[in-house]
C-alpha positions in Angstrom: -2.4 17.5 1.3 1.3 15.8 0.3 1.7 15.6 -3.3 2.1 11.8 -3.4 -1.1 10.9 -2.0 -4.7 11.2 -1.9 -5.8 11.7 1.6 -9.2 12.3 3.3 -10.3 15.5 3.9 -12.1 15.1 7.3 -9.4 12.5 8.9 -10.9 11.2 12.3 -8.0 11.0 14.9 -6.9 8.3 16.8 -5.5 7.8 20.6 -2.0 6.7 20.0 -2.2 4.8 23.1 -5.1 2.9 21.8 -3.3 2.3 18.6 -0.3 0.2 20.4 -2.8 -1.5 22.5 -4.7 -2.9 19.1 -1.9 -4.3 17.5 0.1 -5.0 20.8 3.3 -2.3 19.9 5.9 -1.1 22.9 5.7 2.0 23.8 8.7 4.0 24.3 8.3 7.5 25.1 5.4 9.0 26.6 2.1 8.8 24.5 -0.1 10.7 26.9 -3.4 11.9 25.2 -1.3 12.1 21.1 -3.4 11.4 18.6 -3.0 10.3 15.0 -4.3 11.4 11.8 -2.7 9.5 9.1 0.6 7.5 7.9 3.4 7.9 6.5 6.5 6.1 5.5 8.1 9.0 4.3 9.4 11.9 6.0 9.3 14.6 3.5 5.4 13.8 3.1 4.9 13.9 6.8 2.0 15.9 7.8 0.6 17.5 11.3 -0.7 14.3 13.2 0.7 12.0 11.2 2.8 8.4 12.2 5.5 8.2 10.6 6.3 4.6 10.1 10.7 4.2 9.7 11.2 1.0 8.0 15.3 -0.2 7.2 16.5 0.0 3.7 18.7 -1.4 1.9 21.5 1.5 2.4 20.1 3.8 5.7 17.2 3.7 8.2 14.0 5.4 7.9 14.6 6.0 11.8 17.4 8.4 11.0 15.2 10.4 9.5 12.6 10.5 12.7 13.6 14.2 13.9 13.0 15.5 10.2 9.4 13.7 10.6 9.2 15.3 14.1 9.9 18.6 12.9 7.1 18.3 9.8 4.5 17.4 12.7 4.8 13.3 13.9 2.8 12.4 16.2 5.0 9.3 17.1 6.9 6.8 15.4 6.4 3.3 14.3 10.2 1.1 14.0 12.0 -2.3 14.6 14.3 -2.4 17.9 17.1 -1.3 15.7 15.2 1.7 14.4 13.7 2.7 18.3 17.3 3.3 19.1 18.3 5.6 16.7 15.9 7.6 17.6 16.0 11.2 19.4 14.8 11.3 23.4 11.3 13.3 23.3 9.6 11.3 20.4 7.0 8.7 20.8 7.9 5.4 20.0 5.8 2.6 18.7 8.3 -0.9 18.4 7.5 -4.2 16.3 9.4 -6.7 14.9 8.3 -6.1 11.2 6.9 -2.2 10.7 6.3 -3.6 7.0 4.3 -6.6 7.2 2.1 -4.2 10.2 1.9 -0.7 7.6 -1.4 -2.4 5.7 -3.4 -3.1 9.0 -2.2 0.1 10.7 -3.1 2.5 7.9 -6.6 0.4 7.7 -6.6 0.8 11.3 -6.2 4.6 11.5 -7.8 5.6 8.2 -11.2 3.6 9.0 -11.0 1.9 6.0 -12.2 -1.9 7.3 -15.7 -1.3 5.9 -17.7 0.6 3.7 -15.5 0.7 1.0 -16.1 1.0 -2.7 -16.1 -2.5 -4.9 -12.8 -2.3 -6.1 -11.0 -4.7 -9.2 -7.3 -5.1 -9.2 -5.3 -6.0 -12.5 -2.0 -7.8 -11.8 0.5 -9.5 -14.4 3.4 -8.3 -16.4 1.7 -6.8 -19.2 -1.2 -4.8 -19.9 -2.3 -3.7 -16.5 -2.1 -0.2 -16.7 -4.2 -0.4 -20.0 -6.5 -2.8 -18.5 -7.0 -0.3 -15.5 -8.1 2.4 -17.3 -10.3 0.4 -19.4 -12.4 -0.6 -16.5 -12.5 2.9 -15.7 -13.7 4.4 -18.8 -16.4 1.6 -18.5 -17.8 2.7 -15.1 -17.5 6.3 -16.1 -19.6 5.0 -19.4 -22.4 3.6 -16.8 -22.5 7.1 -14.9 -20.8 5.5 -11.6 -18.4 7.6 -10.0 -15.0 5.9 -10.1 -11.2 6.2 -8.8 -8.3 4.7 -9.8 -4.6 3.8 -9.5 -1.9 3.0 -11.9 1.5 3.5 -13.4 0.3 6.6 -15.2 -1.6 8.5 -12.1 -4.2 8.1 -9.3 -7.9 9.7 -9.7 -10.5 9.6 -7.3 -13.6 11.3 -9.0 -12.0 14.2 -10.9 -8.8 15.1 -8.9 -5.9 13.4 -10.0 -2.2 13.3 -9.3 0.6 11.6 -11.1 2.0 8.4 -9.6 5.4 7.6 -8.1 4.8 3.8 -8.1 2.6 1.1 -9.9 1.0 0.2 -6.7 0.7 2.7 -3.9 2.5 2.0 -1.0 -0.3 0.2 1.8 -0.4 3.7 3.9 -1.0 5.8 0.6 -3.7 3.0 -0.6 -5.6 3.3 2.4 -5.6 7.1 2.5 -6.9 6.8 -0.8 -9.9 4.3 -0.2 -10.9 7.0 3.1 -10.9 9.8 0.3 -12.8 7.3 -1.7 -15.3 6.8 1.1 -15.7 10.6 1.8 -16.5 11.4 -2.0 -18.8 8.6 -2.4 -16.6 6.5 -4.7 -18.8 3.1 -6.0 -16.0 1.5 -7.8 -12.2 1.8 -8.1 -9.7 0.1 -10.5 -6.5 -0.7 -9.0 -2.9 -1.6 -11.1 -0.9 -4.4 -8.5 2.6 -5.0 -9.5 4.4 -8.4 -9.1 6.8 -6.5 -6.0 3.6 -4.6 -4.3 2.6 -8.4 -3.9 5.8 -9.3 -2.5 6.3 -6.2 -0.4 3.1 -6.0 1.5 2.1 -2.7 -0.8 -1.8 -3.8 -0.4 -2.3 -5.7 2.6 -5.7 -5.9 4.2 -7.4 -4.8 0.9 -9.9 -7.0 -0.4 -10.4 -6.7 -4.2 -14.4 -7.8 -5.8 -12.3 -9.2 -8.8 -9.3 -9.9 -9.4 -7.7 -9.7 -13.4 -4.5 -11.0 -14.5 -2.9 -10.5 -17.2 0.4 -12.0 -19.4 3.5 -13.5 -17.6 6.6 -14.2 -19.1 8.6 -17.4 -17.6 11.1 -14.9 -16.0 8.8 -12.7 -14.3 6.6 -15.4 -12.8 10.4 -16.9 -11.4 11.0 -13.0 -10.1 7.6 -13.6 -8.7 7.9 -16.9 -7.0 12.0 -17.2 -6.1 13.0 -13.8 -6.4 15.5 -14.5 -9.0 15.4 -15.5 -12.5 16.6 -19.4 -12.9 18.5 -19.9 -16.6 18.1 -22.9 -18.2 21.8 -24.8 -18.3 23.7 -23.8 -21.1 21.5 -21.2 -22.9 21.2 -18.1 -20.4 16.5 -18.0 -21.2 14.9 -18.6 -18.1 13.1 -21.8 -17.6 9.7 -21.8 -18.0 7.7 -22.7 -15.0 4.0 -23.3 -15.4 1.8 -20.4 -14.0 0.0 -20.6 -10.8 -3.6 -20.0 -10.4 -4.1 -16.4 -10.3 -5.2 -16.7 -6.5 -2.0 -17.5 -5.4 0.0 -14.7 -6.8 -0.6 -12.9 -3.8 0.1 -12.9 -0.1 -2.7 -15.1 1.2 -5.3 -17.6 -0.6 -8.4 -15.3 -1.9 -11.4 -17.1 -2.4 -12.3 -14.8 -4.9 -13.4 -14.6 -8.7 -10.4 -14.6 -10.9 -10.4 -13.5 -14.6 -7.2 -13.8 -17.1 -6.8 -11.6 -19.8 -4.5 -11.8 -22.4 -2.3 -15.0 -23.5 -1.6 -17.5 -20.5 
């Protein structure tokens, strides 16, 4: 198990060819009888049988590390056309226009997290997310419910804990955690969800039972909806915009109960 994620202890392999067929990916190279047991976007966190998802970055492309990932045991690479052109011969490659957008659905399919999940409670907002996540976890513990959580401070499933490197895990790590929760018999989990996670597709294909939304300063609201802070003319202060209904904070409308905490 890598230091950055909590993975299922008993993964069930899935066919690489079936993956390509399921999502309509182009296959370059020979898929053969290759099987996938996990998903990672970081070449340093690859485990044997992983699908390495090579994403384009601001200064480099993940495909430049495909050979390193293959040496570490990656069974194949999923990337965009520009990335596919950078990958050495001999490595099976799946090609899609936007691997970042596909990551959540692919990870869910590989880890089989489309059903049988614990109750999930997502906490978003600017202030208080971490505290509320740990408060929820404490309540679940007092009720005798086997729980899990992921926050800025840590990731935990039962008594297994790891430090967090991101407020919200990447989609590949989140679905790996969900699969591990299923194995462990976890009944409920609290997930801290940052605005960046919402805009960068870190939590797609995850449907929480409840969404809790904390206070969001005007500047944060502007960044969340426009990608930048908009100053008031002549003041340098960000313009205040009406706070949107909390379901619109997610990539698509959610017909789910939504609770607010803190001043709105």
